[in-house]
All heavy atoms as a GROMACS GRO file, in nm:
protein
  612
    1MET      N    1  -1.598   2.870 -26.853
    1MET     CA    2  -1.670   2.748 -26.819
    1MET      C    3  -1.761   2.712 -26.936
    1MET      O    4  -1.817   2.797 -27.002
    1MET     CB    5  -1.750   2.766 -26.692
    1MET     CG    6  -1.664   2.767 -26.569
    1MET     SD    7  -1.751   2.722 -26.420
    1MET     CE    8  -1.803   2.880 -26.363
    2SER      N    9  -1.775   2.582 -26.954
    2SER     CA   10  -1.860   2.534 -27.063
    2SER      C   11  -1.953   2.426 -27.010
    2SER      O   12  -1.926   2.362 -26.909
    2SER     CB   13  -1.774   2.479 -27.176
    2SER     OG   14  -1.700   2.367 -27.130
    3LYS      N   15  -2.062   2.407 -27.079
    3LYS     CA   16  -2.158   2.305 -27.042
    3LYS      C   17  -2.125   2.178 -27.120
    3LYS      O   18  -2.117   2.179 -27.242
    3LYS     CB   19  -2.299   2.352 -27.075
    3LYS     CG   20  -2.396   2.326 -26.966
    3LYS     CD   21  -2.529   2.387 -26.996
    3LYS     CE   22  -2.610   2.373 -26.870
    3LYS     NZ   23  -2.746   2.416 -26.886
    4GLN      N   24  -2.101   2.069 -27.047
    4GLN     CA   25  -2.068   1.940 -27.107
    4GLN      C   26  -2.141   1.830 -27.032
    4GLN      O   27  -2.185   1.848 -26.920
    4GLN     CB   28  -1.918   1.913 -27.101
    4GLN     CG   29  -1.833   2.009 -27.179
    4GLN     CD   30  -1.686   1.975 -27.167
    4GLN    OE1   31  -1.648   1.872 -27.114
    4GLN    NE2   32  -1.602   2.063 -27.218
    5PHE      N   33  -2.149   1.714 -27.096
    5PHE     CA   34  -2.212   1.599 -27.032
    5PHE      C   35  -2.114   1.536 -26.935
    5PHE      O   36  -1.999   1.508 -26.969
    5PHE     CB   37  -2.255   1.496 -27.137
    5PHE     CG   38  -2.321   1.375 -27.078
    5PHE    CD1   39  -2.452   1.381 -27.036
    5PHE    CD2   40  -2.252   1.257 -27.062
    5PHE    CE1   41  -2.515   1.271 -26.981
    5PHE    CE2   42  -2.313   1.146 -27.007
    5PHE     CZ   43  -2.445   1.153 -26.966
    6CYS      N   44  -2.158   1.512 -26.813
    6CYS     CA   45  -2.076   1.446 -26.711
    6CYS      C   46  -2.123   1.302 -26.699
    6CYS      O   47  -2.241   1.276 -26.672
    6CYS     CB   48  -2.089   1.517 -26.577
    6CYS     SG   49  -1.993   1.438 -26.446
    7SER      N   50  -2.031   1.207 -26.717
    7SER     CA   51  -2.068   1.066 -26.712
    7SER      C   52  -2.098   1.020 -26.569
    7SER      O   53  -2.170   0.923 -26.548
    7SER     CB   54  -1.956   0.980 -26.770
    7SER     OG   55  -1.836   1.003 -26.702
    8LYS      N   56  -2.046   1.089 -26.470
    8LYS     CA   57  -2.073   1.053 -26.330
    8LYS      C   58  -2.209   1.105 -26.284
    8LYS      O   59  -2.284   1.034 -26.218
    8LYS     CB   60  -1.962   1.108 -26.241
    8LYS     CG   61  -1.966   1.056 -26.100
    8LYS     CD   62  -1.843   1.100 -26.024
    8LYS     CE   63  -1.846   1.045 -25.883
    8LYS     NZ   64  -1.731   1.090 -25.805
    9CYS      N   65  -2.243   1.228 -26.322
    9CYS     CA   66  -2.372   1.289 -26.286
    9CYS      C   67  -2.484   1.245 -26.380
    9CYS      O   68  -2.601   1.251 -26.343
    9CYS     CB   69  -2.364   1.441 -26.293
    9CYS     SG   70  -2.249   1.518 -26.181
   10ASN      N   71  -2.449   1.208 -26.503
   10ASN     CA   72  -2.544   1.176 -26.609
   10ASN      C   73  -2.633   1.297 -26.644
   10ASN      O   74  -2.750   1.281 -26.675
   10ASN     CB   75  -2.631   1.055 -26.574
   10ASN     CG   76  -2.552   0.928 -26.577
   10ASN    OD1   77  -2.462   0.912 -26.658
   10ASN    ND2   78  -2.585   0.836 -26.487
   11HIS      N   79  -2.573   1.417 -26.637
   11HIS     CA   80  -2.644   1.540 -26.673
   11HIS      C   81  -2.547   1.634 -26.745
   11HIS      O   82  -2.426   1.618 -26.736
   11HIS     CB   83  -2.696   1.614 -26.549
   11HIS     CG   84  -2.801   1.542 -26.473
   11HIS    ND1   85  -2.904   1.473 -26.530
   11HIS    CD2   86  -2.821   1.529 -26.339
   11HIS    CE1   87  -2.982   1.421 -26.437
   11HIS    NE2   88  -2.932   1.453 -26.319
   12GLU      N   89  -2.604   1.732 -26.815
   12GLU     CA   90  -2.524   1.841 -26.871
   12GLU      C   91  -2.497   1.939 -26.757
   12GLU      O   92  -2.590   1.995 -26.700
   12GLU     CB   93  -2.601   1.911 -26.982
   12GLU     CG   94  -2.615   1.832 -27.108
   12GLU     CD   95  -2.516   1.877 -27.215
   12GLU    OE1   96  -2.471   1.992 -27.209
   12GLU    OE2   97  -2.487   1.795 -27.301
   13THR      N   98  -2.371   1.956 -26.722
   13THR     CA   99  -2.334   2.046 -26.613
   13THR      C  100  -2.222   2.138 -26.658
   13THR      O  101  -2.159   2.117 -26.760
   13THR     CB  102  -2.285   1.966 -26.489
   13THR    OG1  103  -2.173   1.886 -26.528
   13THR    CG2  104  -2.395   1.877 -26.434
   14LEU      N  105  -2.199   2.242 -26.579
   14LEU     CA  106  -2.090   2.333 -26.607
   14LEU      C  107  -1.957   2.266 -26.573
   14LEU      O  108  -1.944   2.199 -26.470
   14LEU     CB  109  -2.104   2.461 -26.526
   14LEU     CG  110  -2.214   2.556 -26.570
   14LEU    CD1  111  -2.222   2.673 -26.473
   14LEU    CD2  112  -2.189   2.606 -26.710
   15HIS      N  113  -1.859   2.283 -26.660
   15HIS     CA  114  -1.726   2.227 -26.640
   15HIS      C  115  -1.622   2.339 -26.648
   15HIS      O  116  -1.635   2.431 -26.726
   15HIS     CB  117  -1.694   2.121 -26.747
   15HIS     CG  118  -1.761   1.991 -26.723
   15HIS    ND1  119  -1.896   1.974 -26.738
   15HIS    CD2  120  -1.711   1.872 -26.688
   15HIS    CE1  121  -1.927   1.848 -26.712
   15HIS    NE2  122  -1.815   1.784 -26.681
   16LYS      N  123  -1.520   2.327 -26.566
   16LYS     CA  124  -1.411   2.422 -26.562
   16LYS      C  125  -1.286   2.354 -26.617
   16LYS      O  126  -1.264   2.235 -26.593
   16LYS     CB  127  -1.388   2.466 -26.417
   16LYS     CG  128  -1.274   2.562 -26.397
   16LYS     CD  129  -1.269   2.614 -26.255
   16LYS     CE  130  -1.227   2.505 -26.159
   16LYS     NZ  131  -1.200   2.552 -26.024
   17GLU      N  132  -1.204   2.427 -26.692
   17GLU     CA  133  -1.080   2.372 -26.745
   17GLU      C  134  -0.968   2.391 -26.643
   17GLU      O  135  -0.959   2.492 -26.576
   17GLU     CB  136  -1.041   2.443 -26.875
   17GLU     CG  137  -1.129   2.408 -26.990
   17GLU     CD  138  -1.080   2.467 -27.120
   17GLU    OE1  139  -0.965   2.516 -27.126
   17GLU    OE2  140  -1.158   2.466 -27.216
   18LEU      N  141  -0.883   2.290 -26.635
   18LEU     CA  142  -0.769   2.292 -26.545
   18LEU      C  143  -0.648   2.245 -26.623
   18LEU      O  144  -0.653   2.139 -26.687
   18LEU     CB  145  -0.796   2.200 -26.425
   18LEU     CG  146  -0.688   2.182 -26.323
   18LEU    CD1  147  -0.666   2.312 -26.246
   18LEU    CD2  148  -0.727   2.073 -26.226
   19ILE      N  149  -0.542   2.322 -26.621
   19ILE     CA  150  -0.420   2.284 -26.693
   19ILE      C  151  -0.311   2.257 -26.591
   19ILE      O  152  -0.283   2.340 -26.504
   19ILE     CB  153  -0.378   2.395 -26.791
   19ILE    CG1  154  -0.486   2.410 -26.898
   19ILE    CG2  155  -0.243   2.363 -26.854
   19ILE    CD1  156  -0.458   2.515 -27.001
   20LYS      N  157  -0.251   2.137 -26.600
   20LYS     CA  158  -0.145   2.096 -26.508
   20LYS      C  159  -0.022   2.055 -26.587
   20LYS      O  160  -0.032   2.009 -26.700
   20LYS     CB  161  -0.190   1.975 -26.425
   20LYS     CG  162  -0.287   2.004 -26.317
   20LYS     CD  163  -0.314   1.879 -26.240
   20LYS     CE  164  -0.352   1.908 -26.098
   20LYS     NZ  165  -0.368   1.784 -26.023
   21GLN      N  166   0.092   2.068 -26.524
   21GLN     CA  167   0.215   2.026 -26.588
   21GLN      C  168   0.227   1.874 -26.582
   21GLN      O  169   0.196   1.812 -26.480
   21GLN     CB  170   0.334   2.089 -26.516
   21GLN     CG  171   0.467   2.060 -26.581
   21GLN     CD  172   0.581   2.134 -26.515
   21GLN    OE1  173   0.561   2.208 -26.420
   21GLN    NE2  174   0.700   2.113 -26.565
   22LYS      N  175   0.269   1.815 -26.694
   22LYS     CA  176   0.290   1.671 -26.698
   22LYS      C  177   0.409   1.635 -26.611
   22LYS      O  178   0.501   1.713 -26.595
   22LYS     CB  179   0.320   1.625 -26.842
   22LYS     CG  180   0.202   1.629 -26.933
   22LYS     CD  181   0.240   1.577 -27.070
   22LYS     CE  182   0.122   1.586 -27.165
   22LYS     NZ  183   0.155   1.539 -27.299
   23PRO      N  184   0.408   1.513 -26.554
   23PRO     CA  185   0.525   1.471 -26.476
   23PRO      C  186   0.647   1.457 -26.567
   23PRO      O  187   0.635   1.420 -26.684
   23PRO     CB  188   0.484   1.336 -26.417
   23PRO     CG  189   0.358   1.297 -26.483
   23PRO     CD  190   0.300   1.416 -26.551
   24SER      N  191   0.762   1.485 -26.514
   24SER     CA  192   0.886   1.481 -26.592
   24SER      C  193   0.922   1.337 -26.628
   24SER      O  194   0.909   1.246 -26.546
   24SER     CB  195   1.000   1.543 -26.513
   24SER     OG  196   1.122   1.531 -26.582
   25LYS      N  197   0.970   1.318 -26.751
   25LYS     CA  198   1.015   1.186 -26.792
   25LYS      C  199   1.157   1.160 -26.744
   25LYS      O  200   1.206   1.049 -26.753
   25LYS     CB  201   1.006   1.172 -26.943
   25LYS     CG  202   1.092   1.268 -27.020
   25LYS     CD  203   1.074   1.253 -27.169
   25LYS     CE  204   1.155   1.358 -27.243
   25LYS     NZ  205   1.135   1.352 -27.386
   26PHE      N  206   1.220   1.262 -26.690
   26PHE     CA  207   1.356   1.249 -26.637
   26PHE      C  208   1.348   1.221 -26.487
   26PHE      O  209   1.248   1.244 -26.422
   26PHE     CB  210   1.435   1.378 -26.662
   26PHE     CG  211   1.456   1.409 -26.808
   26PHE    CD1  212   1.371   1.495 -26.874
   26PHE    CD2  213   1.557   1.349 -26.878
   26PHE    CE1  214   1.389   1.524 -27.008
   26PHE    CE2  215   1.577   1.376 -27.013
   26PHE     CZ  216   1.492   1.463 -27.078
   27GLY      N  217   1.458   1.173 -26.431
   27GLY     CA  218   1.464   1.139 -26.289
   27GLY      C  219   1.479   1.262 -26.201
   27GLY      O  220   1.471   1.376 -26.247
   28THR      N  221   1.504   1.238 -26.073
   28THR     CA  222   1.514   1.347 -25.977
   28THR      C  223   1.657   1.377 -25.937
   28THR      O  224   1.679   1.467 -25.855
   28THR     CB  225   1.432   1.314 -25.851
   28THR    OG1  226   1.480   1.190 -25.796
   28THR    CG2  227   1.285   1.302 -25.882
   29THR      N  228   1.755   1.305 -25.991
   29THR     CA  229   1.893   1.334 -25.956
   29THR      C  230   1.936   1.464 -26.022
   29THR      O  231   1.872   1.515 -26.113
   29THR     CB  232   1.987   1.220 -26.003
   29THR    OG1  233   1.985   1.214 -26.145
   29THR    CG2  234   1.946   1.087 -25.944
   30ARG      N  235   2.046   1.516 -25.976
   30ARG     CA  236   2.096   1.643 -26.027
   30ARG      C  237   2.130   1.634 -26.176
   30ARG      O  238   2.102   1.725 -26.254
   30ARG     CB  239   2.221   1.680 -25.947
   30ARG     CG  240   2.250   1.822 -25.944
   30ARG     CD  241   2.355   1.850 -25.842
   30ARG     NE  242   2.360   1.993 -25.825
   30ARG     CZ  243   2.457   2.057 -25.770
   30ARG    NH1  244   2.559   1.991 -25.724
   30ARG    NH2  245   2.453   2.186 -25.760
   31LYS      N  246   2.190   1.522 -26.215
   31LYS     CA  247   2.226   1.501 -26.355
   31LYS      C  248   2.101   1.494 -26.443
   31LYS      O  249   2.096   1.553 -26.551
   31LYS     CB  250   2.308   1.372 -26.368
   31LYS     CG  251   2.359   1.344 -26.506
   31LYS     CD  252   2.442   1.217 -26.508
   31LYS     CE  253   2.492   1.186 -26.646
   31LYS     NZ  254   2.569   1.062 -26.650
   32GLU      N  255   1.998   1.424 -26.397
   32GLU     CA  256   1.874   1.411 -26.474
   32GLU      C  257   1.800   1.546 -26.483
   32GLU      O  258   1.741   1.577 -26.585
   32GLU     CB  259   1.783   1.305 -26.411
   32GLU     CG  260   1.838   1.164 -26.424
   32GLU     CD  261   1.845   1.118 -26.568
   32GLU    OE1  262   1.750   1.143 -26.643
   32GLU    OE2  263   1.946   1.059 -26.606
   33LYS      N  264   1.803   1.624 -26.377
   33LYS     CA  265   1.741   1.756 -26.381
   33LYS      C  266   1.811   1.847 -26.481
   33LYS      O  267   1.747   1.925 -26.551
   33LYS     CB  268   1.741   1.820 -26.242
   33LYS     CG  269   1.641   1.759 -26.148
   33LYS     CD  270   1.645   1.829 -26.014
   33LYS     CE  271   1.546   1.768 -25.918
   33LYS     NZ  272   1.546   1.835 -25.788
   34PHE      N  273   1.944   1.835 -26.489
   34PHE     CA  274   2.019   1.914 -26.585
   34PHE      C  275   1.985   1.871 -26.728
   34PHE      O  276   1.966   1.955 -26.816
   34PHE     CB  277   2.170   1.899 -26.560
   34PHE     CG  278   2.254   1.982 -26.653
   34PHE    CD1  279   2.258   2.119 -26.641
   34PHE    CD2  280   2.328   1.921 -26.753
   34PHE    CE1  281   2.333   2.196 -26.728
   34PHE    CE2  282   2.404   1.997 -26.841
   34PHE     CZ  283   2.407   2.135 -26.828
   35ARG      N  284   1.972   1.740 -26.750
   35ARG     CA  285   1.932   1.689 -26.882
   35ARG      C  286   1.793   1.740 -26.919
   35ARG      O  287   1.767   1.776 -27.034
   35ARG     CB  288   1.934   1.537 -26.883
   35ARG     CG  289   2.075   1.480 -26.888
   35ARG     CD  290   2.077   1.331 -26.893
   35ARG     NE  291   2.011   1.283 -27.013
   35ARG     CZ  292   1.959   1.162 -27.026
   35ARG    NH1  293   1.967   1.075 -26.927
   35ARG    NH2  294   1.902   1.125 -27.138
   36ALA      N  295   1.701   1.744 -26.823
   36ALA     CA  296   1.566   1.795 -26.849
   36ALA      C  297   1.571   1.944 -26.886
   36ALA      O  298   1.501   1.988 -26.976
   36ALA     CB  299   1.478   1.775 -26.726
   37PHE      N  300   1.656   2.019 -26.817
   37PHE     CA  301   1.670   2.162 -26.847
   37PHE      C  302   1.723   2.182 -26.989
   37PHE      O  303   1.669   2.262 -27.065
   37PHE     CB  304   1.763   2.228 -26.746
   37PHE     CG  305   1.802   2.368 -26.784
   37PHE    CD1  306   1.712   2.472 -26.769
   37PHE    CD2  307   1.927   2.394 -26.837
   37PHE    CE1  308   1.747   2.600 -26.806
   37PHE    CE2  309   1.962   2.522 -26.874
   37PHE     CZ  310   1.872   2.626 -26.857
   38ILE      N  311   1.828   2.108 -27.025
   38ILE     CA  312   1.887   2.121 -27.159
   38ILE      C  313   1.785   2.080 -27.266
   38ILE      O  314   1.770   2.147 -27.368
   38ILE     CB  315   2.015   2.037 -27.171
   38ILE    CG1  316   2.123   2.091 -27.077
   38ILE    CG2  317   2.066   2.031 -27.314
   38ILE    CD1  318   2.167   2.232 -27.107
   39SER      N  319   1.713   1.972 -27.242
   39SER     CA  320   1.612   1.926 -27.337
   39SER      C  321   1.503   2.031 -27.356
   39SER      O  322   1.461   2.060 -27.467
   39SER     CB  323   1.551   1.795 -27.288
   39SER     OG  324   1.445   1.755 -27.370
   40GLY      N  325   1.456   2.090 -27.247
   40GLY     CA  326   1.354   2.194 -27.254
   40GLY      C  327   1.405   2.320 -27.320
   40GLY      O  328   1.332   2.386 -27.395
   41PHE      N  329   1.530   2.354 -27.295
   41PHE     CA  330   1.589   2.473 -27.356
   41PHE      C  331   1.598   2.457 -27.508
   41PHE      O  332   1.563   2.547 -27.582
   41PHE     CB  333   1.727   2.499 -27.296
   41PHE     CG  334   1.793   2.622 -27.351
   41PHE    CD1  335   1.754   2.747 -27.307
   41PHE    CD2  336   1.892   2.612 -27.447
   41PHE    CE1  337   1.814   2.862 -27.358
   41PHE    CE2  338   1.952   2.726 -27.499
   41PHE     CZ  339   1.913   2.850 -27.454
   42ILE      N  340   1.643   2.341 -27.552
   42ILE     CA  341   1.656   2.316 -27.696
   42ILE      C  342   1.519   2.313 -27.762
   42ILE      O  343   1.498   2.372 -27.868
   42ILE     CB  344   1.735   2.186 -27.722
   42ILE    CG1  345   1.880   2.206 -27.680
   42ILE    CG2  346   1.726   2.145 -27.868
   42ILE    CD1  347   1.962   2.080 -27.677
   43ALA      N  348   1.424   2.245 -27.700
   43ALA     CA  349   1.288   2.238 -27.755
   43ALA      C  350   1.222   2.376 -27.757
   43ALA      O  351   1.150   2.410 -27.850
   43ALA     CB  352   1.204   2.140 -27.676
   44GLY      N  353   1.248   2.456 -27.656
   44GLY     CA  354   1.189   2.590 -27.648
   44GLY      C  355   1.246   2.686 -27.749
   44GLY      O  356   1.176   2.773 -27.798
   45SER      N  357   1.373   2.670 -27.779
   45SER     CA  358   1.433   2.761 -27.877
   45SER      C  359   1.389   2.727 -28.019
   45SER      O  360   1.383   2.814 -28.105
   45SER     CB  361   1.585   2.758 -27.867
   45SER     OG  362   1.634   2.630 -27.899
   46ALA      N  363   1.356   2.601 -28.044
   46ALA     CA  364   1.310   2.561 -28.177
   46ALA      C  365   1.166   2.607 -28.201
   46ALA      O  366   1.132   2.652 -28.309
   46ALA     CB  367   1.321   2.410 -28.193
   47SER      N  368   1.082   2.593 -28.101
   47SER     CA  369   0.941   2.630 -28.114
   47SER      C  370   0.890   2.678 -27.980
   47SER      O  371   0.846   2.597 -27.898
   47SER     CB  372   0.860   2.508 -28.161
   47SER     OG  373   0.724   2.534 -28.152
   48PRO      N  374   0.894   2.806 -27.951
   48PRO     CA  375   0.858   2.858 -27.819
   48PRO      C  376   0.715   2.824 -27.775
   48PRO      O  377   0.692   2.797 -27.660
   48PRO     CB  378   0.874   3.008 -27.832
   48PRO     CG  379   0.931   3.036 -27.964
   48PRO     CD  380   0.931   2.911 -28.043
   49VAL      N  381   0.620   2.822 -27.866
   49VAL     CA  382   0.482   2.795 -27.828
   49VAL      C  383   0.457   2.646 -27.815
   49VAL      O  384   0.398   2.600 -27.718
   49VAL     CB  385   0.384   2.858 -27.930
   49VAL    CG1  386   0.241   2.822 -27.897
   49VAL    CG2  387   0.403   3.008 -27.934
   50GLY      N  388   0.501   2.568 -27.911
   50GLY     CA  389   0.475   2.424 -27.911
   50GLY      C  390   0.542   2.350 -27.798
   50GLY      O  391   0.489   2.253 -27.745
   51ALA      N  392   0.660   2.395 -27.757
   51ALA     CA  393   0.733   2.326 -27.651
   51ALA      C  394   0.660   2.336 -27.518
   51ALA      O  395   0.655   2.241 -27.442
   51ALA     CB  396   0.873   2.383 -27.638
   52ALA      N  397   0.600   2.450 -27.491
   52ALA     CA  398   0.530   2.468 -27.365
   52ALA      C  399   0.405   2.381 -27.359
   52ALA      O  400   0.371   2.327 -27.254
   52ALA     CB  401   0.493   2.614 -27.346
   53LEU      N  402   0.336   2.366 -27.470
   53LEU     CA  403   0.213   2.286 -27.471
   53LEU      C  404   0.242   2.137 -27.461
   53LEU      O  405   0.157   2.061 -27.417
   53LEU     CB  406   0.132   2.316 -27.597
   53LEU     CG  407   0.072   2.456 -27.602
   53LEU    CD1  408   0.000   2.477 -27.735
   53LEU    CD2  409  -0.024   2.478 -27.488
   54ASP      N  410   0.360   2.093 -27.501
   54ASP     CA  411   0.396   1.953 -27.488
   54ASP      C  412   0.410   1.911 -27.343
   54ASP      O  413   0.404   1.793 -27.311
   54ASP     CB  414   0.528   1.923 -27.561
   54ASP     CG  415   0.511   1.924 -27.711
   54ASP    OD1  416   0.396   1.916 -27.758
   54ASP    OD2  417   0.614   1.931 -27.781
   55LEU      N  418   0.429   2.006 -27.254
   55LEU     CA  419   0.451   1.977 -27.113
   55LEU      C  420   0.324   1.992 -27.028
   55LEU      O  421   0.331   1.982 -26.907
   55LEU     CB  422   0.559   2.070 -27.058
   55LEU     CG  423   0.694   2.064 -27.129
   55LEU    CD1  424   0.786   2.172 -27.074
   55LEU    CD2  425   0.755   1.928 -27.115
   56MET      N  426   0.210   2.014 -27.093
   56MET     CA  427   0.086   2.040 -27.019
   56MET      C  428  -0.020   1.934 -27.047
   56MET      O  429  -0.027   1.878 -27.156
   56MET     CB  430   0.028   2.176 -27.059
   56MET     CG  431   0.119   2.291 -27.035
   56MET     SD  432   0.139   2.315 -26.859
   56MET     CE  433   0.255   2.448 -26.858
   57ASP      N  434  -0.103   1.907 -26.946
   57ASP     CA  435  -0.221   1.823 -26.959
   57ASP      C  436  -0.343   1.910 -26.933
   57ASP      O  437  -0.343   1.993 -26.842
   57ASP     CB  438  -0.220   1.710 -26.857
   57ASP     CG  439  -0.147   1.587 -26.905
   57ASP    OD1  440  -0.139   1.565 -27.026
   57ASP    OD2  441  -0.099   1.511 -26.818
   58ARG      N  442  -0.449   1.891 -27.011
   58ARG     CA  443  -0.573   1.968 -26.995
   58ARG      C  444  -0.679   1.876 -26.934
   58ARG      O  445  -0.707   1.769 -26.985
   58ARG     CB  446  -0.621   2.019 -27.130
   58ARG     CG  447  -0.751   2.094 -27.124
   58ARG     CD  448  -0.790   2.142 -27.264
   58ARG     NE  449  -0.920   2.202 -27.263
   58ARG     CZ  450  -1.032   2.138 -27.298
   58ARG    NH1  451  -1.028   2.014 -27.338
   58ARG    NH2  452  -1.147   2.200 -27.294
   59TYR      N  453  -0.736   1.919 -26.823
   59TYR     CA  454  -0.843   1.845 -26.755
   59TYR      C  455  -0.968   1.930 -26.756
   59TYR      O  456  -0.962   2.053 -26.756
   59TYR     CB  457  -0.806   1.816 -26.609
   59TYR     CG  458  -0.692   1.720 -26.591
   59TYR    CD1  459  -0.561   1.765 -26.583
   59TYR    CD2  460  -0.714   1.584 -26.583
   59TYR    CE1  461  -0.456   1.677 -26.565
   59TYR    CE2  462  -0.611   1.495 -26.566
   59TYR     CZ  463  -0.481   1.543 -26.557
   59TYR     OH  464  -0.376   1.455 -26.540
   60VAL      N  465  -1.084   1.865 -26.756
   60VAL     CA  466  -1.211   1.934 -26.735
   60VAL      C  467  -1.270   1.880 -26.605
   60VAL      O  468  -1.269   1.759 -26.580
   60VAL     CB  469  -1.311   1.918 -26.852
   60VAL    CG1  470  -1.270   2.003 -26.968
   60VAL    CG2  471  -1.324   1.777 -26.895
   61VAL      N  472  -1.318   1.971 -26.520
   61VAL     CA  473  -1.369   1.936 -26.388
   61VAL      C  474  -1.516   1.974 -26.380
   61VAL      O  475  -1.553   2.088 -26.405
   61VAL     CB  476  -1.289   2.009 -26.278
   61VAL    CG1  477  -1.339   1.969 -26.141
   61VAL    CG2  478  -1.141   1.982 -26.291
   62CYS      N  479  -1.600   1.878 -26.345
   62CYS     CA  480  -1.743   1.902 -26.328
   62CYS      C  481  -1.764   1.989 -26.204
   62CYS      O  482  -1.710   1.959 -26.097
   62CYS     CB  483  -1.817   1.770 -26.313
   62CYS     SG  484  -1.994   1.788 -26.282
   63GLN      N  485  -1.842   2.095 -26.218
   63GLN     CA  486  -1.867   2.185 -26.107
   63GLN      C  487  -1.968   2.130 -26.008
   63GLN      O  488  -1.975   2.175 -25.895
   63GLN     CB  489  -1.916   2.321 -26.160
   63GLN     CG  490  -1.811   2.395 -26.237
   63GLN     CD  491  -1.692   2.430 -26.150
   63GLN    OE1  492  -1.703   2.508 -26.058
   63GLN    NE2  493  -1.578   2.371 -26.181
   64GLN      N  494  -2.044   2.027 -26.049
   64GLN     CA  495  -2.145   1.971 -25.960
   64GLN      C  496  -2.088   1.860 -25.872
   64GLN      O  497  -2.106   1.861 -25.752
   64GLN     CB  498  -2.263   1.918 -26.042
   64GLN     CG  499  -2.381   1.880 -25.958
   64GLN     CD  500  -2.504   1.855 -26.044
   64GLN    OE1  501  -2.501   1.872 -26.164
   64GLN    NE2  502  -2.612   1.817 -25.980
   65CYS      N  503  -2.016   1.764 -25.932
   65CYS     CA  504  -1.968   1.650 -25.854
   65CYS      C  505  -1.817   1.651 -25.833
   65CYS      O  506  -1.765   1.576 -25.752
   65CYS     CB  507  -2.009   1.518 -25.920
   65CYS     SG  508  -1.926   1.484 -26.076
   66GLY      N  509  -1.743   1.734 -25.908
   66GLY     CA  510  -1.598   1.743 -25.892
   66GLY      C  511  -1.521   1.637 -25.969
   66GLY      O  512  -1.401   1.621 -25.950
   67CYS      N  513  -1.587   1.564 -26.057
   67CYS     CA  514  -1.522   1.461 -26.138
   67CYS      C  515  -1.423   1.525 -26.233
   67CYS      O  516  -1.458   1.615 -26.308
   67CYS     CB  517  -1.628   1.381 -26.214
   67CYS     SG  518  -1.560   1.254 -26.319
   68LYS      N  519  -1.296   1.479 -26.230
   68LYS     CA  520  -1.191   1.536 -26.315
   68LYS      C  521  -1.159   1.436 -26.426
   68LYS      O  522  -1.139   1.318 -26.400
   68LYS     CB  523  -1.067   1.564 -26.231
   68LYS     CG  524  -0.958   1.632 -26.308
   68LYS     CD  525  -0.847   1.688 -26.222
   68LYS     CE  526  -0.788   1.595 -26.123
   68LYS     NZ  527  -0.667   1.646 -26.060
   69ARG      N  528  -1.155   1.486 -26.552
   69ARG     CA  529  -1.133   1.400 -26.668
   69ARG      C  530  -1.026   1.461 -26.757
   69ARG      O  531  -1.029   1.580 -26.788
   69ARG     CB  532  -1.265   1.386 -26.744
   69ARG     CG  533  -1.260   1.314 -26.874
   69ARG     CD  534  -1.400   1.297 -26.933
   69ARG     NE  535  -1.477   1.420 -26.938
   69ARG     CZ  536  -1.494   1.492 -27.048
   69ARG    NH1  537  -1.439   1.457 -27.161
   69ARG    NH2  538  -1.566   1.603 -27.045
   70LEU      N  539  -0.929   1.378 -26.798
   70LEU     CA  540  -0.824   1.423 -26.890
   70LEU      C  541  -0.887   1.447 -27.026
   70LEU      O  542  -0.957   1.361 -27.079
   70LEU     CB  543  -0.714   1.318 -26.900
   70LEU     CG  544  -0.596   1.350 -26.989
   70LEU    CD1  545  -0.520   1.471 -26.937
   70LEU    CD2  546  -0.504   1.231 -26.999
   71ASP      N  547  -0.863   1.564 -27.083
   71ASP     CA  548  -0.928   1.600 -27.209
   71ASP      C  549  -0.831   1.673 -27.301
   71ASP      O  550  -0.853   1.785 -27.340
   71ASP     CB  551  -1.050   1.688 -27.180
   71ASP     CG  552  -1.140   1.706 -27.300
   71ASP    OD1  553  -1.147   1.614 -27.383
   71ASP    OD2  554  -1.205   1.812 -27.312
   72ASN      N  555  -0.720   1.606 -27.334
   72ASN     CA  556  -0.625   1.663 -27.429
   72ASN      C  557  -0.682   1.646 -27.569
   72ASN      O  558  -0.713   1.537 -27.611
   72ASN     CB  559  -0.490   1.592 -27.420
   72ASN     CG  560  -0.419   1.622 -27.291
   72ASN    OD1  561  -0.454   1.715 -27.222
   72ASN    ND2  562  -0.320   1.543 -27.259
   73GLN      N  563  -0.695   1.756 -27.640
   73GLN     CA  564  -0.752   1.753 -27.775
   73GLN      C  565  -0.650   1.803 -27.874
   73GLN      O  566  -0.585   1.904 -27.851
   73GLN     CB  567  -0.877   1.840 -27.783
   73GLN     CG  568  -0.987   1.791 -27.695
   73GLN     CD  569  -1.107   1.883 -27.699
   73GLN    OE1  570  -1.101   1.992 -27.753
   73GLN    NE2  571  -1.216   1.839 -27.642
   74GLY      N  572  -0.638   1.733 -27.985
   74GLY     CA  573  -0.549   1.777 -28.092
   74GLY      C  574  -0.404   1.745 -28.064
   74GLY      O  575  -0.368   1.687 -27.962
   75ASP      N  576  -0.318   1.784 -28.156
   75ASP     CA  577  -0.176   1.755 -28.146
   75ASP      C  578  -0.104   1.841 -28.045
   75ASP      O  579   0.001   1.804 -27.996
   75ASP     CB  580  -0.110   1.773 -28.283
   75ASP     CG  581  -0.158   1.671 -28.384
   75ASP    OD1  582  -0.203   1.563 -28.341
   75ASP    OD2  583  -0.150   1.698 -28.505
   76GLU      N  584  -0.159   1.957 -28.013
   76GLU     CA  585  -0.087   2.048 -27.925
   76GLU      C  586  -0.075   1.996 -27.783
   76GLU      O  587   0.010   2.040 -27.708
   76GLU     CB  588  -0.150   2.188 -27.925
   76GLU     CG  589  -0.288   2.196 -27.864
   76GLU     CD  590  -0.399   2.175 -27.965
   76GLU    OE1  591  -0.371   2.132 -28.078
   76GLU    OE2  592  -0.514   2.201 -27.930
   77PHE      N  593  -0.160   1.902 -27.741
   77PHE     CA  594  -0.152   1.851 -27.604
   77PHE      C  595  -0.095   1.711 -27.598
   77PHE      O  596  -0.110   1.643 -27.499
   77PHE     CB  597  -0.291   1.853 -27.539
   77PHE     CG  598  -0.336   1.991 -27.502
   77PHE    CD1  599  -0.427   2.058 -27.578
   77PHE    CD2  600  -0.284   2.053 -27.391
   77PHE    CE1  601  -0.469   2.184 -27.545
   77PHE    CE2  602  -0.324   2.180 -27.357
   77PHE     CZ  603  -0.417   2.247 -27.432
   78GLN      N  604  -0.032   1.664 -27.704
   78GLN     CA  605   0.021   1.526 -27.700
   78GLN      C  606   0.170   1.525 -27.704
   78GLN      O  607   0.237   1.613 -27.739
   78GLN     CB  608  -0.036   1.448 -27.816
   78GLN     CG  609  -0.184   1.430 -27.799
   78GLN     CD  610  -0.243   1.339 -27.905
   78GLN    OE1  611  -0.171   1.274 -27.980
   78GLN    NE2  612  -0.373   1.333 -27.911
   0.00000   0.00000   0.00000
């Protein structure tokens, strides 16, 4: 946990990091799920660490008010 400024509370409060998987850019049909698997497999074999981070979003959550804010920093989260 880190202390950061919360725009909703207007105070420096403790914040917790939360990492969630990004929604899939592929559809929900069987064919689209297979395409997503193949795409992830190819990306993972080229760069095992970078491929996993491309699929994640980083949020920070205020421990006082519960305000959740997307906080992807750097190239690894884009």
